[in-house]
N, C-alpha and C positions, 0 to 999 in steps of 0.2 A: 723637697723631693722633686726631681726633674719630671717634666710632663712626659707621658708615654708617647712614643713615635706612632704616627697613624699607621694602620695596617696597610701593607702594599696591596694594590689591586692586581689581580692576575694579569700576567703579560699576554697570555694567549687564551682567548675565550674557548671554553669547551664546545665540542660539537660544531654546529653550523650557525652559531649565534650571529657572527659578523659575516655579512655578505658583500659589502663593498667598502673599501677604505681609500681615502684620498688625503695626502698631505700637501699643503699649498701655502705659500707665503701670504696669500690674501687673508688668511686667518690669523696672521701674526708671525713675527720672527723673534728670536731671543727668548722663547718661552722655556722656563725651567721645569724639567720633569718633576722635581721634588715639590714644587708649588702645585702641580697638577695632581700628584698623588695625595697631597694634603686636602685639596679641594674635593677630590673624588672620595676621600674617606668619609665625607658627610652624606654620601648616598645611602639610602636605606639598605639593610641587609636582609637575607633570608631566602629560603627556597620555596616558601609557601606563596602561591600566586596572590597578587594584590590588585585591587581596582584603582587605576589611575584616572584622574579627571582632567579636563581642560579648563574647568571653571572652579575657582576656590570654593565659593558658596558653602562654607562650613566644612569643606573637606580638609583633611590634613594637608599642610603645606608640603610635606615630604612626598606626598602622592598626588600632587597637582602639577601638571605640565603646562608650559615649560618649567622645568626645575633648573636652578642655576646657582652656582657657587663660585666666587672669586677669591683666590688666595694669591697674593703677590702678582706675579706676571701671568697667571693662568686663570682663565674662566672655563668651567665645565658647564655645558648646557645640554640638557636632555629634553627632547621635543618629540611630539607626535606629528608626523608629516604625511603627505600624500593626499589624494583626492577624497577627503572626508569632511563631513559637516563639523566644524570646530566649535560651534556655538556652545554645545554642551555634550561633547563627545566623552566617552569613557571606554577604557580598554583594560583587559586583564593581562598583567605582565609579572614576570618573576624578578624581584629586586636584584638577585645575584646575577641574572643575565645582563642587566644594565651595568652593574659593576664590572662584569667581565669584559664587555665591549668597550667600556670606558678605559679600562686598563690596557686593552689592546691598542686603542687609539693613542694613548699616552706613550706606550712603549715604542710604537712605530713612527710617530710624528715627532713630538719634542724629544723623545728618547732616542731617535735616530735608528730605530729598528735593530736588526741583528748586527751587533758590532763586529761580527766576522765578515760582514759584507763590505767590500771595498768602497761601496757607494753610500754607506750609511750616513756619511757626513753631509750628504745632500739634503737630508730631511731633518737632521738634528736641530732642535730649537724651533721648528715650524709648527704651526697649528694645522688642524685638519678635521676630518669627520669620518665617522663610520656609521653604516646603516645596518639595521637588523629587521627582517620581516618583509623584504621586497617580494617574497613569494606570495604574499597576499595580493599584490598587484598582478603578478603573473597569473594566479588562479582566477582573478576577476577577468582579466583580458581573455583567458582561454574560454571562459563561459560567456563572454559578452555577446557573441554572435547569436546565442540562443534566445536572448531576450531583447536585443536592440534591433530595430528595423533597419536593414541595409539601405543605404542611401539617405538616411536621416542626417540632420546636421550634427556633426561631431565637434563643431567648434563651440560647444557649450560645456559648462562644468560637468564632470562625470558624476554619476550617482554615488551617494555616500554609503556604499556597501563596505565590506571588510577590506578596504583598500589602504588603510593606514599602515605605517611602519615607524619604527623608532630610529631617531638619529641622535647620536652623541657627538657634540662638537667641542673641540679643544681649541680655544682661541685666546688672543691677547685681551680682547674685550668683547662684550656682547654687542651685537649689531643686528638691526633688522635684516641685513643682507645675509646673516648667518642662519638661514633656513635652507641648507644645501640640499636636503632631500627633495625640496620643492623647486629650488631655483638654480642648482648647479647643472650646467649643460651636460656633464658626463652622466648624471642620473637619467636625464632625458634621452641621451643616446642609448643607454642600456634598455630603457623601455622601448625605444624605437627598434632596436635590434630584436627584441623578443616579438614585437608585432610583425616584423618582417619574417621571422621564423614561422609564426602562425599562418601568415599569408602563404608561405611555401608549402606548409603542411595541410592547407585547407582541403577538406574532403568534397566540397561542393562548390559550384560557381558562385552561389549566393554567399558562402563564407568567404571565398577569395575576394569577391567584390567588397565585402564589408571591411576586411582587413586592409585591402588596398586603400580604401578611403581613410581608414584610421592612420595608416602609415604616412599617407600624404599630409594629414593634419599634423602629425608629430614632426615630420620633416620641416614643415613651416614653423613649428614652435622652436625646433633646434636652431633654425636660421635666425629667428627672432631673438633667441637667447644668446647668440654669438655676435660680438664678443660678450663677456660676462656683464650682464646688465643688472644683476643684483636682486631685483624684486619681481621678475617675471617667472611664473610657475609653469611647468611643462603641461599641466592639466587645465590651465586657464583658457578662456576663449582666445582665439587667434586675434592679435591686434592689427592695427593698420600697418601697411608696408613701412619698413623702416625709412627714415629720412637720411640716414648716413650709410655710406659704403666705405669699407676698409679693404684695401688691396695691398698685398705684399708684392714687391717688385724684385725679381731675380737680378735685374741690372744694378740694383743698389745694394752695396755691402751694408751689413748691419753694424751699428755702433755698439759699444759696451753697455749692458743694461744698467750698471751702476752709474755711468756717466749720464745716461738719460734720466735716471732718478734724481740726480743732482740738478740737472737742467729743469726738470719739472718743478722741484720745490725751492730752487734757489735762483736759477738763471732766468726764469720767466717773470719774476716779480710777482706781486699779488694784486695788481690793479687791472682795470679795464684797458684794452688795447684798441686804439682808434685807427681806422684804415681809410685812406683816400681811395677813389676809384682806381682800380688796376694796380694798387700798391702791394708789394711783398715785403714782409719783415723777416729778418733772419736772426736766429738765436743759436748759440752753440756752447757746449760744455765739454772740453777735451774731445773725445771722439764722436760725441753726439751732436748732430746738426739738425736744425728744424727750420723749415720755411713755412710761413702762413701768408696766404694771399687772399685778396678780396677783389671781386669783379665790380663792386659798387661800394660807395661809402657805407661804413658800418662800424659799430663798436662791439667787440667780443669780450666777454668777461673772462677773468682768469679761470673761473670754475669751468666754463665751457671749454676753454683751451686745454686745461688740465685733464678734463674728462675724456676728450677726444684723443689727446696725446697718450694717456694711459691705456685706452682701448687699443690704439694702434700698436703701441709698444708690446702689450701682452700678446697680441696676435702674431706680430712679425719677429719680435726678438725672443719670445719665450715659447711660442707655439711649436708643437712637435714636428710639424711638416716644414714650416717656413723659418726655422730657427736661424737667427743671425742674418736677416734680410731687412733692408729698408722698406718703405712703403708709403702709401698715400691714404688720406682720409678726406672725404668730400661729401657735400650735400648731394642727394640723389634724386631730388625732384618732388618729394612728398610735400604737400602744403604745410607751411610752418605752424599753422594753428592746430594741427592734429594732436601734437604732444605739447604738454606744458602750459601752465597758467601764465598769464601776463600780470605783472605788478602794475601799480598805478603809473609808474614811470615808463611802462612799455617794455621793460626787460623781463625775460623769462625767469620764473621762480627757480632758484638754485635747487630746491628740493625736487623739482620735476625734471631736472637735467640728467640724462643717462647717455650711455654710448650710442643709443638709437637716435638721439636728436641733438647731439652736442653742438655742432656748428650750424650757423644760419645759412640760408640760401645765398649762394655766391661765394662761400668761403671754401678754402682748400688748405690742406696740411700735407707737407712732404717731410719724410724722415730718412736720413741716410748717415753714413759714416764720414766724418770730416777728415780730410787728408792733412798732410803735414804742411802747414803754412800756406795753403792755397785759398783763394777767395771762395766764400760760400756760394754766391750766385753762379759763378762759373762752374763750380763742382756739380751743382744740381743740373745746370743746363747741359753740361757734358755727359752726365749720366743718362739723362732723359733722351739725349740725341745719340747716345752710344758713341761719343767721341772720346779720344784719349785724354786723360786728366792732365797729361804733360802740357797741353795747350793752355791750361789755366795759369793766370798770373799769380805770383806769390804776394802775400800780404804781410 
């Protein structure tokens, strides 16, 4: 007898269960909706509220968060996120609500959304996430000025009141970076937007001053989280000023994203790159050209180069405002020992490298679109000096 097919999760959640959805290739590509439906079918069912815990400690595995199931190409993760004490948190949730928003994320991201939409192919096969319960954060923010002293330090973790919310992530594989409710800059921007609204609607000078300081704190967090650095939460203390700056340059045409992906994983090699003082090394893959220069002798690991390259590409080639522009990444002056442990050999631990600290002091990266048969050094120099490319020699 053939095994019964798993029940389909609802494609559209009833009511207002889902409050924010994002599909993004950083959560995986080529994800099969059928695998996700099968994985989601293992979620608990029912309309009766259940108590979910963040510590197993004898609690049922099905009601312990994070909950996770992988089938084939798809991993479904249910997590409790937001500024809450996770050591032994518990929350009452309706199992069918979780199934509903999981079905919504599956249908919109790997499922490609409404197939009558001409742009549905842009999300088909992608991972993504959906949040439910952000109103708890809004309620807390609205009441915050009543019990927090204006002018007090807001760069400390926020009180663990009812500020948690549920996030369902659909991904190619589980990663510590996949806590998007905490670490995705778009959630941080939504929180910032609400705080600015509270600032505009403040009834007293004291309230206005309170929300002005809070919005300033969140603006700093948004800057710290951009480009996507994976493990920085919007409610964490404000970290030291970033070591890296990423600038998109309207004078530089943007190469094809696929060509840059090939360059990152094939053209750069996998080893360390050594530089003499004042040396520039050039790399290219079809339309994607990259220059890395050093003002002093140094060795830069492939992981450092790849991390900076990916952050720059995400900002300038895929960003909504700077789409298809070249750009620059460079060290911005923060002491190099602020971020990252050193190994016994003096190299930074790869686990501590992020877009904030990828390149060492004295290093610079330039990204642009490679022309037809012209020399890379001349192309870059011509673009930076705003000279015609026709003056460059062919190679």
